[in-house]
C-alpha positions in Angstrom: -218.7 -25.8 -186.2 -215.6 -23.7 -185.5 -214.5 -24.6 -189.1 -217.9 -23.7 -190.6 -218.0 -20.3 -188.8 -214.3 -20.0 -189.9 -215.1 -20.4 -193.5 -217.9 -17.9 -193.3 -215.6 -15.4 -191.6 -213.2 -15.9 -194.6 -215.9 -15.4 -197.3 -217.4 -12.3 -195.6 -214.5 -10.5 -194.2 -213.8 -7.0 -195.4 -211.2 -7.0 -198.3 -208.5 -5.3 -196.2 -208.7 -7.9 -193.2 -205.5 -9.8 -193.3 -207.0 -12.7 -191.3 -209.0 -13.7 -188.0 -208.8 -15.7 -184.7 -211.6 -17.1 -182.9 -211.9 -15.4 -179.5 -214.8 -17.1 -178.0 -216.7 -20.4 -178.7 -219.9 -21.3 -176.7 -221.2 -24.9 -177.2 -224.4 -26.7 -176.2 -224.5 -30.3 -176.8 -228.3 -31.4 -177.0 -228.2 -34.8 -178.7 -226.2 -37.8 -179.7 -225.1 -39.4 -182.9 -223.8 -43.0 -182.6 -223.3 -43.6 -186.4 -223.9 -41.8 -189.7 -223.1 -38.4 -190.9 -223.7 -35.0 -189.3 -224.2 -31.6 -191.0 -223.2 -28.2 -189.7 -224.7 -24.8 -190.9 -223.3 -21.5 -189.6 -225.1 -18.2 -190.1 -223.8 -14.7 -189.5 -225.4 -12.9 -186.4 -223.3 -9.8 -186.5 -220.9 -8.4 -189.0 -218.7 -5.6 -187.6 -215.5 -4.2 -188.7 -213.5 -5.8 -186.0 -215.6 -8.7 -184.9 -218.1 -11.3 -186.4 -220.4 -13.5 -184.3 -221.8 -16.8 -186.1 -224.3 -19.1 -184.9 -223.9 -22.8 -186.0 -226.3 -25.8 -185.8 -225.0 -29.4 -185.9 -227.6 -31.8 -187.1 -228.1 -35.6 -188.0 -227.7 -35.4 -191.8 -230.4 -38.3 -192.2 -233.1 -37.2 -189.6 -232.3 -33.6 -189.3 -232.2 -34.1 -185.3 -230.5 -31.3 -183.6 -227.2 -32.5 -181.9 -225.4 -29.2 -180.8 -225.7 -25.4 -180.8 -222.5 -23.2 -181.1 -222.0 -19.5 -181.1 -218.5 -18.3 -182.3 -217.0 -14.8 -182.1 -214.3 -14.0 -184.4 -211.8 -11.1 -184.2 -210.8 -9.7 -187.7 -207.0 -9.1 -187.9 -205.8 -6.0 -189.9 -202.2 -5.1 -190.9 -200.7 -2.9 -188.1 
């Protein structure tokens, strides 16, 4: 989930942002997957100049069963 949110941050960051770092990650695990593939989709909840907040859902790729919910806060880094 952190990787999905990170890719979203890179894609949506302002052009003058030099990078970012994850400053907070909240995880709620609500299901299990013993075999098979999972999917993760991240959506932007807040796009500020210095921070972005992303929500991510992890599901069983076959059944769509919810496995985990994540909220990631990213701090955008600018040249000093």
